[in-house]
C-alpha positions as a Markdown table, in Angstrom:
| # | Residue | x | y | z |
|---|---|---|---|---|
| 1 | Unk | 138.4 | 34.0 | 143.5 |
| 2 | Unk | 138.1 | 34.5 | 147.7 |
| 3 | Unk | 141.2 | 37.4 | 147.9 |
| 4 | Unk | 141.8 | 38.0 | 151.4 |
| 5 | Unk | 143.0 | 41.3 | 150.0 |
| 6 | Unk | 140.6 | 44.5 | 149.1 |
| 7 | Unk | 139.5 | 45.1 | 145.4 |
| 8 | Unk | 138.7 | 48.8 | 144.5 |
| 9 | Unk | 135.1 | 47.7 | 144.2 |
| 10 | Unk | 135.3 | 46.3 | 148.0 |
| 11 | Unk | 137.2 | 49.3 | 149.0 |
| 12 | Unk | 134.5 | 51.6 | 147.2 |
| 13 | Unk | 131.8 | 49.5 | 149.1 |
| 14 | Unk | 133.4 | 50.1 | 152.7 |
| 15 | Unk | 133.4 | 53.7 | 152.3 |
| 16 | Unk | 130.0 | 53.9 | 150.8 |
| 17 | Unk | 129.2 | 51.4 | 154.2 |
| 18 | Unk | 131.0 | 54.2 | 156.3 |
| 19 | Unk | 128.8 | 56.7 | 154.9 |
| 20 | Unk | 125.7 | 55.1 | 155.6 |
| 21 | Unk | 126.9 | 54.6 | 159.7 |
| 22 | Unk | 127.6 | 58.3 | 159.3 |
| 23 | Unk | 124.1 | 58.9 | 157.9 |
| 24 | Unk | 122.4 | 56.7 | 160.3 |
| 25 | Unk | 124.2 | 58.4 | 163.3 |
| 26 | Unk | 122.7 | 61.7 | 161.9 |
| 27 | Unk | 119.2 | 60.1 | 161.3 |
| 28 | Unk | 118.9 | 58.6 | 164.8 |
| 29 | Unk | 119.9 | 62.0 | 166.4 |
| 30 | Unk | 116.9 | 63.3 | 164.3 |
| 31 | Unk | 114.4 | 60.8 | 165.1 |
| 32 | Unk | 115.6 | 59.5 | 168.5 |
| 33 | Unk | 116.2 | 56.0 | 167.7 |
| 34 | Unk | 119.1 | 54.5 | 169.2 |
| 35 | Unk | 122.6 | 53.1 | 168.0 |
| 36 | Unk | 124.1 | 50.7 | 169.6 |
| 37 | Unk | 126.6 | 51.8 | 172.7 |
| 38 | Unk | 128.2 | 48.4 | 172.8 |
| 39 | Unk | 129.4 | 45.5 | 170.3 |
| 40 | Unk | 130.7 | 42.0 | 171.0 |
| 41 | Unk | 132.4 | 41.2 | 167.7 |
| 42 | Unk | 133.4 | 37.9 | 167.8 |
| 43 | Unk | 135.1 | 35.7 | 167.1 |
| 44 | Unk | 132.7 | 33.0 | 166.6 |
| 45 | Unk | 132.4 | 29.5 | 168.9 |
| 46 | Unk | 134.2 | 31.4 | 171.5 |
| 47 | Unk | 131.5 | 32.0 | 174.0 |
| 48 | Unk | 129.5 | 35.5 | 172.0 |
| 49 | Unk | 126.3 | 33.6 | 172.5 |
| 50 | Unk | 126.3 | 33.0 | 176.1 |
| 51 | Unk | 127.8 | 36.5 | 176.8 |
| 52 | Unk | 124.6 | 37.8 | 174.5 |
| 53 | Unk | 122.3 | 35.8 | 176.9 |
| 54 | Unk | 123.8 | 36.9 | 179.9 |
| 55 | Unk | 123.6 | 40.5 | 179.1 |
| 56 | Unk | 120.2 | 40.3 | 177.5 |
| 57 | Unk | 119.1 | 39.4 | 181.1 |
| 58 | Unk | 120.8 | 42.3 | 182.7 |
| 59 | Unk | 117.9 | 44.9 | 183.2 |
| 60 | Unk | 120.4 | 47.9 | 182.2 |
| 61 | Unk | 121.0 | 46.1 | 178.9 |
| 62 | Unk | 118.6 | 46.1 | 175.7 |
| 63 | Unk | 120.2 | 44.0 | 172.8 |
| 64 | Unk | 117.8 | 42.5 | 170.2 |
| 65 | Unk | 115.6 | 39.4 | 171.2 |
| 66 | Unk | 115.0 | 37.9 | 167.7 |
| 67 | Unk | 118.4 | 38.8 | 165.8 |
| 68 | Unk | 121.1 | 37.9 | 167.9 |
| 69 | Unk | 123.8 | 38.9 | 165.0 |
| 70 | Unk | 122.6 | 41.6 | 162.4 |
| 71 | Unk | 125.8 | 41.5 | 160.9 |
| 72 | Unk | 125.0 | 44.7 | 159.3 |
| 73 | Unk | 128.4 | 45.9 | 159.1 |
| 74 | Unk | 131.2 | 43.9 | 157.4 |
| 75 | Unk | 128.8 | 43.1 | 154.6 |
| 76 | Unk | 132.3 | 42.3 | 152.1 |
| 77 | Unk | 132.4 | 39.0 | 154.1 |
| 78 | Unk | 128.3 | 38.0 | 152.8 |
| 79 | Unk | 128.3 | 36.0 | 149.5 |
| 80 | Unk | 127.5 | 38.5 | 146.5 |
| 81 | Unk | 125.5 | 35.2 | 144.9 |
| 82 | Unk | 123.2 | 34.8 | 147.8 |
| 83 | Unk | 120.6 | 38.2 | 149.2 |
| 84 | Unk | 120.4 | 38.2 | 152.6 |
| 85 | Unk | 117.4 | 36.8 | 154.5 |
| 86 | Unk | 114.5 | 39.0 | 154.6 |
| 87 | Unk | 113.3 | 37.3 | 158.0 |
| 88 | Unk | 116.8 | 38.5 | 159.9 |
| 89 | Unk | 119.7 | 40.5 | 158.8 |
| 90 | Unk | 119.0 | 44.1 | 157.9 |
| 91 | Unk | 120.1 | 45.3 | 155.4 |
| 92 | Unk | 119.2 | 49.5 | 155.3 |
| 93 | Unk | 120.5 | 51.6 | 158.3 |
| 94 | Unk | 116.5 | 52.7 | 159.1 |
| 95 | Unk | 116.0 | 48.5 | 159.4 |
| 96 | Unk | 119.2 | 48.7 | 161.5 |
| 97 | Unk | 117.9 | 50.8 | 164.2 |
| 98 | Unk | 114.4 | 50.0 | 164.0 |
| 99 | Unk | 116.0 | 46.7 | 165.9 |
| 100 | Unk | 116.7 | 48.8 | 169.1 |
| 101 | Unk | 113.8 | 50.6 | 169.1 |
| 102 | Unk | 112.4 | 48.3 | 171.9 |
| 103 | Unk | 115.5 | 50.1 | 174.3 |
| 104 | Unk | 114.2 | 52.2 | 176.9 |
| 105 | Unk | 115.9 | 55.0 | 178.7 |
| 106 | Unk | 118.6 | 54.1 | 180.9 |
| 107 | Unk | 119.7 | 51.3 | 179.1 |
| 108 | Unk | 122.7 | 50.5 | 177.4 |
| 109 | Unk | 122.0 | 48.9 | 173.9 |
| 110 | Unk | 124.4 | 46.5 | 172.4 |
| 111 | Unk | 124.3 | 43.8 | 169.7 |
| 112 | Unk | 126.6 | 40.6 | 169.0 |
| 113 | Unk | 127.9 | 40.2 | 165.1 |
| 114 | Unk | 131.2 | 37.8 | 165.8 |
| 115 | Unk | 132.0 | 37.9 | 162.0 |
| 116 | Unk | 132.9 | 42.0 | 162.4 |
| 117 | Unk | 136.1 | 40.8 | 163.6 |
| 118 | Unk | 137.3 | 39.3 | 160.9 |
| 119 | Unk | 135.9 | 42.1 | 158.3 |
| 120 | Unk | 138.6 | 44.8 | 156.9 |
| 121 | Unk | 136.1 | 47.5 | 157.2 |
| 122 | Unk | 133.7 | 46.7 | 160.0 |
| 123 | Unk | 135.3 | 48.5 | 162.9 |
| 124 | Unk | 135.7 | 51.9 | 160.6 |
| 125 | Unk | 132.4 | 51.5 | 159.9 |
| 126 | Unk | 130.6 | 51.0 | 163.2 |
| 127 | Unk | 133.4 | 54.4 | 164.6 |
| 128 | Unk | 132.1 | 56.0 | 161.5 |
| 129 | Unk | 128.6 | 55.7 | 163.7 |
| 130 | Unk | 129.8 | 55.7 | 166.9 |
| 131 | Unk | 133.5 | 56.3 | 167.6 |
| 132 | Unk | 132.2 | 56.5 | 171.4 |
| 133 | Unk | 130.9 | 52.7 | 171.4 |
| 134 | Unk | 132.9 | 50.0 | 173.4 |
| 135 | Unk | 133.8 | 47.0 | 171.9 |
| 136 | Unk | 134.1 | 43.1 | 173.5 |
| 137 | Unk | 136.5 | 40.8 | 171.6 |
| 138 | Unk | 137.0 | 37.3 | 172.1 |
| 139 | Unk | 140.0 | 35.1 | 171.6 |
| 140 | Unk | 140.1 | 31.3 | 172.2 |
| 141 | Unk | 143.5 | 28.7 | 171.4 |
| 142 | Unk | 143.0 | 28.6 | 167.6 |
| 143 | Unk | 142.7 | 24.7 | 167.0 |
| 144 | Unk | 139.9 | 23.9 | 169.0 |
| 145 | Unk | 138.2 | 27.5 | 168.2 |
| 146 | Unk | 138.4 | 25.8 | 164.1 |
| 147 | Unk | 137.2 | 22.6 | 165.0 |
| 148 | Unk | 134.0 | 23.8 | 166.5 |
| 149 | Unk | 133.6 | 26.7 | 163.7 |
| 150 | Unk | 133.8 | 23.8 | 161.7 |
| 151 | Unk | 131.0 | 22.0 | 162.8 |
| 152 | Unk | 129.0 | 25.0 | 163.2 |
| 153 | Unk | 129.5 | 25.7 | 159.5 |
| 154 | Unk | 128.6 | 22.4 | 158.4 |
| 155 | Unk | 125.5 | 22.5 | 160.9 |
| 156 | Unk | 124.6 | 26.3 | 159.2 |
| 157 | Unk | 125.0 | 24.7 | 155.6 |
| 158 | Unk | 128.1 | 26.8 | 155.0 |
| 159 | Unk | 130.3 | 24.1 | 154.8 |
| 160 | Unk | 129.6 | 21.2 | 152.9 |
| 161 | Unk | 132.6 | 18.5 | 154.4 |
| 162 | Unk | 131.4 | 16.9 | 157.5 |
| 163 | Unk | 135.2 | 16.2 | 157.8 |
| 164 | Unk | 137.3 | 18.5 | 159.0 |
| 165 | Unk | 140.3 | 17.1 | 158.1 |
| 166 | Unk | 139.3 | 17.5 | 154.6 |
| 167 | Unk | 137.8 | 21.3 | 155.0 |
| 168 | Unk | 141.3 | 22.1 | 156.4 |
| 169 | Unk | 142.8 | 20.4 | 153.5 |
| 170 | Unk | 140.3 | 22.0 | 150.7 |
| 171 | Unk | 141.5 | 26.0 | 151.9 |
| 172 | Unk | 143.7 | 26.5 | 149.1 |
| 173 | Unk | 141.3 | 25.5 | 146.7 |
| 174 | Unk | 138.6 | 27.5 | 148.2 |
| 175 | Unk | 141.3 | 30.6 | 148.4 |
| 176 | Unk | 141.4 | 29.9 | 144.4 |
| 177 | Unk | 137.5 | 30.5 | 144.3 |
| 178 | Unk | 136.8 | 26.4 | 144.1 |
| 179 | Unk | 135.2 | 24.1 | 145.4 |
| 180 | Unk | 132.9 | 26.6 | 147.4 |
| 181 | Unk | 129.1 | 25.1 | 148.2 |
| 182 | Unk | 126.5 | 26.4 | 146.1 |
| 183 | Unk | 124.5 | 27.9 | 148.7 |
| 184 | Unk | 127.1 | 28.8 | 151.1 |
| 185 | Unk | 126.2 | 32.8 | 152.2 |
| 186 | Unk | 129.0 | 33.3 | 153.4 |
| 187 | Unk | 132.4 | 31.6 | 151.5 |
| 188 | Unk | 135.1 | 33.5 | 153.2 |
| 189 | Unk | 134.1 | 31.8 | 156.5 |
| 190 | Unk | 135.8 | 28.5 | 154.8 |
| 191 | Unk | 139.5 | 30.1 | 154.6 |
| 192 | Unk | 139.7 | 28.6 | 158.3 |
| 193 | Unk | 143.3 | 30.2 | 158.5 |
| 194 | Unk | 142.0 | 33.5 | 158.2 |
| 195 | Unk | 140.1 | 33.0 | 161.6 |
| 196 | Unk | 143.1 | 33.0 | 163.2 |
| 197 | Unk | 145.0 | 36.4 | 162.3 |
| 198 | Unk | 144.4 | 37.5 | 165.9 |
| 199 | Unk | 146.9 | 40.5 | 165.5 |
| 200 | Unk | 146.0 | 41.9 | 162.6 |
| 201 | Unk | 142.4 | 41.7 | 164.0 |
| 202 | Unk | 143.1 | 43.5 | 167.1 |
| 203 | Unk | 145.2 | 46.3 | 165.0 |
| 204 | Unk | 141.9 | 46.8 | 163.5 |
| 205 | Unk | 140.0 | 47.4 | 166.6 |
| 206 | Unk | 142.0 | 49.4 | 168.2 |
| 207 | Unk | 143.2 | 51.6 | 164.7 |
| 208 | Unk | 139.2 | 52.2 | 164.8 |
| 209 | Unk | 139.0 | 53.1 | 168.5 |
| 210 | Unk | 141.2 | 54.1 | 171.8 |
| 211 | Unk | 142.8 | 51.0 | 173.6 |
| 212 | Unk | 140.1 | 52.0 | 176.5 |
| 213 | Unk | 137.2 | 51.2 | 174.5 |
| 214 | Unk | 138.0 | 47.6 | 173.7 |
| 215 | Unk | 138.4 | 44.7 | 176.1 |
| 216 | Unk | 139.8 | 41.5 | 174.7 |
| 217 | Unk | 138.6 | 38.0 | 176.7 |
| 218 | Unk | 140.3 | 34.9 | 176.5 |
| 219 | Unk | 137.5 | 32.3 | 175.9 |
| 220 | Unk | 138.9 | 29.7 | 178.5 |
| 221 | Unk | 138.7 | 32.4 | 181.0 |
| 222 | Unk | 135.2 | 32.6 | 180.3 |
| 223 | Unk | 134.5 | 28.8 | 179.8 |
| 224 | Unk | 135.9 | 28.0 | 183.2 |
| 225 | Unk | 134.1 | 30.9 | 185.1 |
| 226 | Unk | 131.7 | 32.5 | 183.4 |
| 227 | Unk | 130.6 | 34.6 | 186.6 |
| 228 | Unk | 133.9 | 36.2 | 187.2 |
| 229 | Unk | 134.5 | 37.4 | 183.0 |
| 230 | Unk | 131.0 | 38.5 | 183.2 |
| 231 | Unk | 131.5 | 40.7 | 185.7 |
| 232 | Unk | 135.0 | 42.0 | 184.0 |
| 233 | Unk | 133.0 | 43.0 | 181.2 |
| 234 | Unk | 130.0 | 44.6 | 183.3 |
| 235 | Unk | 132.8 | 47.1 | 184.7 |
| 236 | Unk | 134.1 | 47.7 | 181.7 |
| 237 | Unk | 130.4 | 48.5 | 180.2 |
| 238 | Unk | 129.8 | 50.7 | 183.4 |
| 239 | Unk | 126.8 | 48.5 | 184.7 |
| 240 | Unk | 126.0 | 47.5 | 188.3 |
| 241 | Unk | 127.7 | 44.7 | 188.8 |
| 242 | Unk | 125.7 | 43.5 | 191.7 |
| 243 | Unk | 122.3 | 42.9 | 189.5 |
| 244 | Unk | 122.2 | 39.0 | 189.7 |
| 245 | Unk | 123.0 | 37.3 | 186.0 |
| 246 | Unk | 122.8 | 33.5 | 186.1 |
| 247 | Unk | 126.0 | 31.7 | 184.1 |
| 248 | Unk | 124.9 | 30.0 | 180.7 |
| 249 | Unk | 126.3 | 27.6 | 179.2 |
| 250 | Unk | 125.2 | 27.1 | 175.7 |
| 251 | Unk | 124.4 | 23.3 | 174.3 |
| 252 | Unk | 127.4 | 21.6 | 173.1 |
| 253 | Unk | 126.6 | 21.1 | 169.2 |
| 254 | Unk | 126.1 | 17.7 | 167.3 |
| 255 | Unk | 128.1 | 16.7 | 164.8 |
| 256 | Unk | 126.0 | 15.9 | 161.5 |
| 257 | Unk | 126.6 | 12.6 | 160.4 |
| 258 | Unk | 124.2 | 13.0 | 157.2 |
| 259 | Unk | 124.8 | 16.0 | 155.6 |
| 260 | Unk | 121.7 | 15.4 | 153.2 |
| 261 | Unk | 119.5 | 14.7 | 155.8 |
| 262 | Unk | 120.4 | 17.5 | 157.6 |
| 263 | Unk | 119.9 | 19.8 | 154.5 |
| 264 | Unk | 116.1 | 17.8 | 154.5 |
| 265 | Unk | 115.5 | 19.0 | 158.2 |
| 266 | Unk | 116.2 | 22.1 | 157.6 |
| 267 | Unk | 114.2 | 22.6 | 153.8 |
| 268 | Unk | 111.2 | 21.5 | 156.3 |
| 269 | Unk | 111.8 | 24.3 | 158.8 |
| 270 | Unk | 111.9 | 27.0 | 155.7 |
| 271 | Unk | 108.6 | 24.8 | 154.4 |
| 272 | Unk | 107.1 | 25.7 | 157.5 |
| 273 | Unk | 107.3 | 29.5 | 156.7 |
| 274 | Unk | 106.4 | 28.7 | 153.2 |
| 275 | Unk | 103.1 | 26.6 | 152.9 |
| 276 | Unk | 103.5 | 26.9 | 149.0 |
| 277 | Unk | 106.6 | 23.9 | 149.5 |
| 278 | Unk | 104.9 | 21.9 | 152.7 |
| 279 | Unk | 102.8 | 19.6 | 150.2 |
| 280 | Unk | 105.9 | 18.5 | 147.9 |
| 281 | Unk | 108.1 | 17.8 | 151.1 |
| 282 | Unk | 105.6 | 16.3 | 153.2 |
| 283 | Unk | 105.5 | 13.9 | 150.3 |
| 284 | Unk | 109.3 | 13.2 | 150.5 |
| 285 | Unk | 109.0 | 12.6 | 153.7 |
| 286 | Unk | 106.0 | 10.5 | 154.1 |
| 287 | Unk | 108.4 | 8.3 | 151.3 |
| 288 | Unk | 111.1 | 8.0 | 153.4 |
| 289 | Unk | 109.2 | 7.5 | 156.8 |
| 290 | Unk | 108.3 | 3.8 | 158.0 |
| 291 | Unk | 104.4 | 3.7 | 158.2 |
| 292 | Unk | 104.8 | 1.6 | 161.6 |
| 293 | Unk | 106.4 | 4.2 | 163.5 |
| 294 | Unk | 104.8 | 7.3 | 165.3 |
| 295 | Unk | 105.5 | 10.4 | 165.0 |
| 296 | Unk | 107.8 | 10.8 | 168.2 |
| 297 | Unk | 109.9 | 7.4 | 167.2 |
| 298 | Unk | 110.1 | 8.9 | 164.1 |
| 299 | Unk | 111.6 | 12.0 | 164.9 |
| 300 | Unk | 114.5 | 9.9 | 167.1 |
| 301 | Unk | 114.9 | 7.8 | 164.6 |
| 302 | Unk | 115.7 | 10.4 | 162.2 |
| 303 | Unk | 118.2 | 12.7 | 164.3 |
| 304 | Unk | 120.2 | 8.7 | 165.5 |
| 305 | Unk | 120.7 | 8.8 | 161.8 |
| 306 | Unk | 121.4 | 12.6 | 160.9 |
| 307 | Unk | 123.5 | 13.7 | 164.1 |
| 308 | Unk | 125.5 | 12.2 | 166.5 |
| 309 | Unk | 127.4 | 13.3 | 169.6 |
| 310 | Unk | 130.7 | 15.0 | 169.2 |
| 311 | Unk | 133.9 | 12.2 | 168.4 |
| 312 | Unk | 137.4 | 12.9 | 170.0 |
| 313 | Unk | 138.9 | 15.1 | 168.4 |
| 314 | Unk | 141.9 | 14.2 | 166.0 |
| 315 | Unk | 144.9 | 15.4 | 168.3 |
| 316 | Unk | 147.2 | 15.0 | 165.7 |
| 317 | Unk | 145.6 | 16.8 | 163.4 |
| 318 | Unk | 144.8 | 19.9 | 166.0 |
| 319 | Unk | 148.9 | 19.4 | 167.0 |
| 320 | Unk | 149.6 | 19.9 | 163.0 |
| 321 | Unk | 147.7 | 23.5 | 163.4 |
| 322 | Unk | 149.1 | 24.0 | 166.5 |
| 323 | Unk | 152.6 | 24.2 | 165.4 |
| 324 | Unk | 151.0 | 26.0 | 162.0 |
| 325 | Unk | 149.5 | 29.0 | 164.0 |
| 326 | Unk | 152.6 | 29.0 | 166.9 |
| 327 | Unk | 154.1 | 32.1 | 165.3 |
| 328 | Unk | 150.4 | 33.6 | 165.5 |
| 329 | Unk | 150.0 | 32.9 | 169.3 |
| 330 | Unk | 153.5 | 34.1 | 169.9 |
| 331 | Unk | 152.5 | 37.4 | 168.4 |
| 332 | Unk | 149.3 | 37.9 | 170.1 |
| 333 | Unk | 151.0 | 37.1 | 173.9 |
| 334 | Unk | 152.9 | 40.0 | 172.7 |
| 335 | Unk | 150.8 | 42.4 | 171.7 |
| 336 | Unk | 148.1 | 41.6 | 174.7 |
| 337 | Unk | 151.5 | 40.8 | 177.1 |
| 338 | Unk | 149.7 | 37.8 | 178.1 |
| 339 | Unk | 151.1 | 34.4 | 178.2 |
| 340 | Unk | 149.1 | 32.8 | 175.8 |
| 341 | Unk | 151.5 | 30.4 | 174.7 |
| 342 | Unk | 151.4 | 28.7 | 178.1 |
| 343 | Unk | 147.6 | 29.1 | 178.4 |
| 344 | Unk | 146.8 | 27.5 | 175.3 |
| 345 | Unk | 149.6 | 24.4 | 175.8 |
| 346 | Unk | 151.8 | 25.7 | 173.0 |
| 347 | Unk | 155.0 | 25.4 | 175.2 |
| 348 | Unk | 154.6 | 22.2 | 174.1 |
| 349 | Unk | 154.7 | 22.2 | 170.3 |
| 350 | Unk | 157.9 | 22.3 | 168.4 |
């Protein structure tokens, strides 16, 4: 069962993680390794990748170039049934600290793991290692956020329902531990409503860090003016805002038309790292590929039947979600002392 409340095992694991983080600070001090000065904690699909890329271009910043999302803290959100990837996410404090070994004197060190904001424990674990760390979080209009998140979860094989409406409807079943995709590495992500507990999430950050160490951004501001919001972040981090950093807009995610073919494409990519699997996969592709097509034509045809451009949103479904989340938007507006109700168009929702 996917219970959002903490269990004794989870609390014990969180205490252990906090102890590991504190030991990590001691180890870093003893070895000269760096711990992050700042964390971009999420949300997903709210511009965190663009912010990571833009900050990475600043000469006074070092962010791990090969692992955008270390996801070292808040590991209670990972699946207990699937081991973490050995190619990316660190599982020991030594491996985590090694991600920042490339920083040079004078650079701020940061990382971006958008899962942290949903975690019950990540903020406390980070504070145990770096109580002076600065935290950047991003909020987005809930309905459009969840629609974009759903497409991302389908793309990363966490979600097996290509229909957004169906995925939302399955939330009660999944909260009871049913209809969870077998290989989902983050089944808690499928509880879509939990992503929009904005006030609870902000309160966790503010309980672990002084308010002056936490910056809350609004995705729509960042989308409309990358440069202005980046300047705010640079000022918050104490960095030189005079350095030219080109605005970045990440490519819109394509919708998955055929989940089976999308899975096959991912398997082919993984086989590139595992030669033992290539023979079977190549035979499978040979069996389905028309012999008259050259490799480029085949690739184009494969993409056409596997993916499509994003279709127009189902506005009736989005408005249904907006009605559901109106109380949260009102509460977040009051908490942040900013009129998100009007900014996000919720004043028209009855």
